[in-house]
MARKE-49630 format. One record per residue (C-alpha): x, y, z. Coordinates in steps of 0.05 Angstrom, whole numbers, plus 5000, padded with zeros to 4 digits. Layout:
BEGIN
X,Y,Z
...
This chain:
BEGIN
7437,5336,6211
7424,5343,6286
7364,5382,6310
7383,5450,6339
7349,5512,6367
7346,5570,6319
7377,5636,6342
7330,5693,6361
7355,5733,6301
7337,5677,6253
7269,5667,6286
7255,5742,6278
7274,5740,6205
7229,5680,6193
7172,5719,6226
7189,5779,6184
7182,5736,6122
7110,5719,6143
7090,5790,6164
7133,5836,6120
7123,5819,6047
7140,5888,6020
7146,5961,6043
7070,5968,6043
7067,5913,6096
7110,5955,6142
7067,6016,6131
7004,5976,6146
7031,5949,6212
7057,6017,6235
6995,6056,6217
6951,6003,6250
6992,6011,6314
6982,6087,6309
6906,6078,6301
6904,6031,6361
6941,6083,6402
6882,6131,6396
6915,6179,6346
6875,6235,6315
6926,6250,6261
6977,6204,6227
7032,6226,6180
7066,6176,6134
7130,6193,6096
7159,6144,6045
7220,6150,5999
7244,6102,5945
7180,6062,5950
7194,6051,6024
7262,6018,6017
7303,6079,6039
7255,6108,6090
7187,6097,6122
7168,6146,6177
7101,6143,6213
7085,6198,6262
7023,6199,6307
6994,6239,6365
6969,6177,6402
6978,6156,6474
7053,6145,6467
7099,6099,6509
7143,6104,6569
7213,6073,6575
7188,6005,6599
7135,6001,6544
7186,6020,6492
7235,5966,6514
7180,5912,6510
7152,5938,6444
7211,5911,6405
7208,5842,6437
7171,5785,6403
7100,5770,6426
7096,5831,6471
7030,5867,6464
6981,5910,6502
6922,5891,6459
6901,5822,6483
6855,5814,6542
6876,5753,6582
6906,5723,6519
6838,5709,6487
6853,5703,6413
6778,5705,6398
6767,5772,6431
6807,5817,6385
6785,5890,6391
6845,5923,6357
6879,5922,6289
6946,5896,6315
6953,5843,6368
7007,5793,6351
7066,5831,6379
7109,5811,6319
7110,5874,6275
7164,5917,6309
7214,5861,6325
7204,5832,6255
7218,5900,6223
7278,5911,6268
7308,5845,6248
7313,5864,6173
7323,5940,6176
7346,5998,6218
7289,6015,6266
7284,6075,6311
7226,6093,6356
7216,6158,6393
7157,6165,6439
7127,6205,6496
7065,6191,6536
7012,6245,6539
7018,6250,6614
7094,6254,6615
7144,6310,6602
7200,6262,6584
7207,6224,6518
7250,6163,6503
7279,6129,6442
7305,6060,6423
7342,6033,6362
7344,5963,6333
7398,5954,6280
7383,5892,6239
7366,5852,6300
7414,5884,6349
7376,5922,6402
7408,5983,6434
7392,6012,6502
7336,6061,6518
7356,6134,6516
7321,6199,6535
7297,6239,6475
7261,6303,6458
7193,6284,6430
7122,6309,6425
7067,6267,6456
7055,6207,6412
7103,6163,6373
7150,6169,6314
7174,6105,6281
7229,6108,6228
7249,6048,6186
7311,6055,6141
7344,6008,6092
7288,5958,6092
7310,5886,6076
7384,5905,6084
7392,5843,6129
7356,5799,6078
7380,5825,6010
7351,5764,5973
7281,5792,5986
7298,5854,5945
7299,5811,5882
7225,5797,5890
7202,5869,5898
7172,5908,5841
7191,5977,5814
7194,6038,5859
7129,6063,5828
7093,5997,5840
7116,5995,5913
7095,6067,5923
7026,6051,5894
7020,5992,5942
7036,6038,6001
6984,6089,5976
6932,6034,5972
6945,6012,6044
6938,6083,6070
6875,6095,6030
6842,6033,6058
6859,6051,6130
6835,6123,6117
6769,6097,6090
6755,6058,6153
6773,6116,6200
6744,6184,6178
6753,6209,6249
6829,6208,6239
6867,6255,6194
6919,6224,6148
6977,6256,6110
7017,6215,6060
7083,6240,6030
7115,6197,5976
7180,6223,5947
7178,6293,5917
7104,6292,5902
7054,6337,5935
7028,6303,5998
6959,6271,5999
6917,6298,6056
6853,6268,6084
6827,6318,6136
6799,6294,6201
6723,6288,6203
6669,6253,6243
6642,6182,6244
6579,6206,6210
6548,6185,6143
6564,6251,6109
6636,6253,6134
6645,6180,6114
6619,6192,6044
6663,6253,6037
6724,6211,6056
6703,6157,6007
6693,6208,5952
6763,6236,5963
6790,6166,5951
6742,6134,5902
6724,6196,5862
6667,6246,5858
6629,6201,5809
6621,6151,5866
6595,6205,5912
6543,6225,5861
6519,6153,5851
6528,6124,5920
6471,6091,5959
6476,6087,6034
6464,6018,6064
6450,5999,6135
6426,5937,6170
6432,5898,6235
6423,5829,6263
6448,5778,6313
6506,5731,6304
6519,5667,6343
6551,5704,6401
6534,5778,6392
6504,5833,6348
6523,5846,6276
6517,5910,6236
6531,5928,6164
6535,5998,6137
6570,6036,6081
6557,6059,6010
6546,6021,5945
6544,6047,5874
6483,6047,5829
6483,5986,5783
6498,6030,5723
6564,6050,5756
6611,5991,5746
6681,5973,5725
6717,5916,5689
6755,5897,5753
6741,5897,5828
6795,5948,5846
6741,5997,5870
6709,5947,5918
6730,5957,5990
6708,5910,6046
6721,5919,6120
6708,5875,6180
6713,5910,6248
6754,5965,6215
6802,5916,6182
6809,5914,6106
6797,5843,6082
6790,5801,6020
6736,5750,6035
6702,5702,5986
6639,5701,6027
6630,5776,6024
6647,5779,5950
6595,5725,5937
6543,5765,5975
6557,5826,5931
6546,5785,5868
6482,5756,5896
6455,5825,5916
6468,5858,5848
6448,5795,5809
6424,5813,5740
6430,5888,5752
6501,5892,5724
6531,5860,5662
6570,5795,5669
6643,5806,5681
6633,5876,5710
6640,5898,5783
6601,5951,5821
6636,6005,5862
6626,6001,5937
6655,6008,6007
6621,5963,6059
6637,5961,6133
6616,5900,6174
6618,5903,6250
6615,5834,6283
6622,5815,6356
6696,5794,6364
6679,5722,6385
6639,5714,6320
6698,5726,6274
6768,5696,6272
6819,5748,6248
6877,5703,6266
6874,5662,6202
6931,5695,6164
6997,5726,6190
6983,5790,6152
6910,5790,6179
6883,5797,6108
6832,5741,6115
6777,5727,6165
6732,5669,6182
6661,5677,6208
6628,5633,6260
6560,5641,6227
6574,5654,6153
6501,5645,6133
6477,5702,6176
6532,5748,6153
6515,5733,6080
6440,5744,6092
6453,5810,6128
6497,5835,6071
6450,5816,6015
6389,5843,6051
6420,5911,6065
6445,5919,5993
6381,5897,5960
6340,5943,6004
6382,6003,5982
6381,5982,5908
6305,5973,5909
6295,6039,5944
6335,6074,5889
6277,6057,5842
6288,6081,5771
6350,6122,5789
6409,6114,5741
6481,6137,5744
6493,6212,5739
6555,6194,5698
6511,6182,5637
6493,6256,5632
6564,6278,5648
6594,6234,5594
6542,6258,5544
6560,6331,5557
6635,6314,5554
6625,6279,5488
6591,6339,5458
6641,6389,5485
6700,6346,5462
6688,6363,5390
6620,6340,5366
6596,6411,5365
6636,6464,5328
6675,6513,5371
6642,6571,5335
6580,6576,5291
6594,6575,5217
6598,6644,5184
6540,6666,5141
6553,6673,5067
6569,6745,5048
6508,6753,5005
6461,6731,5061
6427,6787,5097
6427,6783,5172
6352,6782,5177
6336,6746,5113
6281,6694,5120
6305,6622,5110
6285,6586,5047
6225,6540,5057
6243,6467,5070
6208,6415,5028
6193,6351,5066
6191,6286,5029
6131,6242,5040
6169,6198,5087
6191,6256,5130
6133,6249,5178
6139,6260,5253
6163,6201,5294
6104,6206,5340
6039,6242,5352
6067,6307,5380
6004,6347,5390
6017,6391,5450
5986,6364,5514
5937,6405,5554
5972,6458,5597
5947,6430,5663
5969,6359,5646
6036,6385,5622
6049,6420,5688
6032,6357,5726
6079,6312,5687
6138,6359,5680
6149,6355,5755
6153,6279,5752
6224,6249,5760
6227,6230,5686
6187,6290,5662
6138,6301,5605
6147,6271,5536
6167,6319,5481
6188,6274,5422
6209,6206,5397
6275,6204,5359
6295,6150,5309
6235,6109,5332
6274,6086,5394
6293,6145,5438
6241,6184,5479
6259,6256,5496
6225,6283,5557
6228,6352,5591
6238,6357,5666
6234,6420,5709
6310,6428,5708
6333,6392,5645
6315,6336,5598
6316,6260,5596
6331,6213,5538
6302,6143,5546
6318,6080,5507
6248,6053,5498
6268,5981,5484
6317,5976,5543
6268,6009,5590
6208,5966,5572
6252,5904,5574
6267,5917,5648
6193,5930,5662
6171,5864,5631
6227,5827,5667
6207,5855,5735
6135,5833,5721
6161,5764,5706
6198,5762,5773
6137,5785,5811
6095,5732,5777
6146,5678,5794
6146,5699,5867
6070,5697,5868
6065,5627,5842
6071,5629,5766
6063,5669,5703
5995,5675,5670
5991,5642,5602
5952,5652,5538
5933,5591,5497
5945,5587,5423
5888,5566,5378
5937,5528,5335
6002,5503,5367
6064,5535,5339
6114,5484,5312
6187,5506,5319
6242,5467,5283
6308,5462,5321
6372,5424,5326
6354,5356,5355
6397,5368,5417
6365,5435,5429
6295,5406,5422
6312,5351,5472
6342,5402,5520
6278,5445,5518
6235,5384,5531
6276,5364,5592
6266,5434,5620
6192,5436,5602
6170,5441,5675
6215,5501,5688
6191,5536,5625
6119,5522,5645
6130,5562,5709
6147,5620,5663
6084,5611,5622
6115,5575,5562
6082,5508,5552
6114,5463,5500
6123,5390,5484
6162,5346,5437
6138,5344,5365
6182,5291,5335
6257,5294,5326
6284,5364,5321
6219,5401,5335
6174,5425,5392
6101,5445,5394
6086,5509,5434
6015,5508,5462
6016,5567,5511
6058,5630,5517
6066,5681,5574
6010,5731,5573
6060,5786,5590
6092,5778,5522
6029,5791,5482
6037,5777,5407
6109,5754,5404
6156,5720,5355
6149,5649,5382
6200,5619,5334
6254,5669,5354
6236,5664,5428
6242,5588,5431
6308,5587,5393
6337,5641,5439
6315,5602,5500
6348,5540,5474
6413,5579,5466
6406,5607,5536
6395,5539,5568
6452,5509,5527
6501,5562,5552
6474,5560,5623
6489,5487,5641
6461,5457,5705
6504,5486,5760
6459,5545,5778
6400,5541,5824
6331,5535,5794
6311,5606,5814
6373,5635,5781
6360,5594,5718
6288,5616,5716
6307,5689,5722
6358,5682,5667
6306,5652,5621
6255,5705,5642
6305,5758,5623
6311,5728,5554
6235,5726,5548
6229,5798,5570
6273,5819,5511
6222,5788,5464
6163,5819,5500
6188,5890,5503
6174,5949,5458
6221,5940,5400
6268,5991,5371
6237,6023,5309
6165,6023,5336
6130,6090,5336
6093,6106,5400
6039,6157,5416
6050,6211,5468
6003,6172,5515
6044,6108,5506
6110,6143,5518
6085,6180,5580
6056,6114,5607
6124,6082,5597
6158,6137,5638
6108,6131,5694
6118,6056,5697
6193,6066,5700
6185,6113,5759
6144,6061,5796
6188,6001,5781
6251,5983,5820
6316,5976,5781
6286,6008,5719
6347,6053,5713
6384,5996,5678
6362,5942,5629
6369,5867,5640
6441,5870,5614
6463,5925,5662
6462,5982,5612
6428,6048,5630
6357,6057,5605
6360,6133,5605
6407,6192,5608
6390,6256,5647
6419,6323,5625
6416,6383,5671
6394,6449,5640
6455,6483,5672
6502,6434,5636
6466,6444,5570
6471,6520,5577
6545,6514,5594
6554,6472,5531
6526,6530,5489
6566,6583,5526
6506,6611,5563
6542,6602,5630
């Protein structure tokens, strides 16, 4: 077949196939154009998932007749400065969106410049452009797209249900609204009540309020603000935004939003930085909630990688990663012992859902209203869980104002109940102490090694021969953590020193657990990561065990250590170490409010 030049209509439809994957792609391109025009409010109307109608109305700068005629031509744009593709300072810049949409649908644009009294309109009917006409219009632009993909009906077969397409449109608008709190957004889909995001300011409080409206109030309650700056290869870099506490996480990453220069992206480098920053603070397979905004000098980032502009490439990826990790870790460390407020909320909801009776049980008829209760006989085993002699008044007043309050009881030999000035706290003693020991391990590793305690008689641990060999090959790494061992024949190791942090520990159980950890870990991870994983396993053996009774002094000391230790709000496995209940919620639970 002879080589021939494709027609402009065919070229536009090919371009549309690259840029317009589904109705949500149209919405994204049109709303980005509205943002670039300087709009302060944008209204989006969608019917039938966007196939029947997409209308985007803005109060931006608008266009005159000449601009309008060029806007529907391929590769016509006002957003490139001297055609430098590495100096992109706007969301749209290719000049392909409008002609691509017009080639596969019915497109009508009405616009009026802010400094003009006359508006104009133009229509493009499946690739056929009509002439410019005068039109009544407010300042700004209205773009209507009808019968999307009517010129390429084969594409309709690959679309999802109306509900799925509508959800995709909603997600696009949410992401753009998150990046621009200074713009008001209204989204109308079908017959449903419109979603409105009021216009705010580009301030931290307004940004968090916009994020809370989209990500939920639980995120607002548990969000940590991050901020950091640095220098890229060709200009400054800045990261800011909000990340959730480690105890606020989900099974998927749907609540992770990443932006580069105001553009929503999916970038492996940034996702890797998130994982590195949170590290062992969240369980494996779980994802923290966050919204992070990265501003990079335009020459330092290539946004021209993908036709839909969903991917980016950084000139100095290492600096970007370091900036991200540093800002997140600083915020997480500053949060100290803080844990998710959701723990207390869920506790209250669990009680109110039916654990407590809706009304107190009626007294038996023969019981007098003021009759004294019958004496309760305690069995010999019914002794208090801890020494609960009341502390001195002055000491009580000092500790009750601490973040985790003053100890009141130990329940089931594992849960510490403490009173704060405005509520109470329930602490899992094993999980909390496990984190404390683990953090001490990490500090010791950073400072050159873990102090050891020698055993008078080496402990001989019998293992599977492969596990024994594996431990011996990692003996140098284990020695850094204070565990000194050597081979003791086939299928056994002799332990000569143990970490001093662990005290009197179950050496047999510790060694077997470490063998299982190393076997599952493999060799792909860096030495530091492997050491911290092993340290976490050791910390579990060195922590206060469930079922151990503690004195009031021991429990209060544990709470004070938690308050002074970063990340103590969650254990080594990402679970919360305590739950805080507000007095107002407890009173509401009992009908006092």
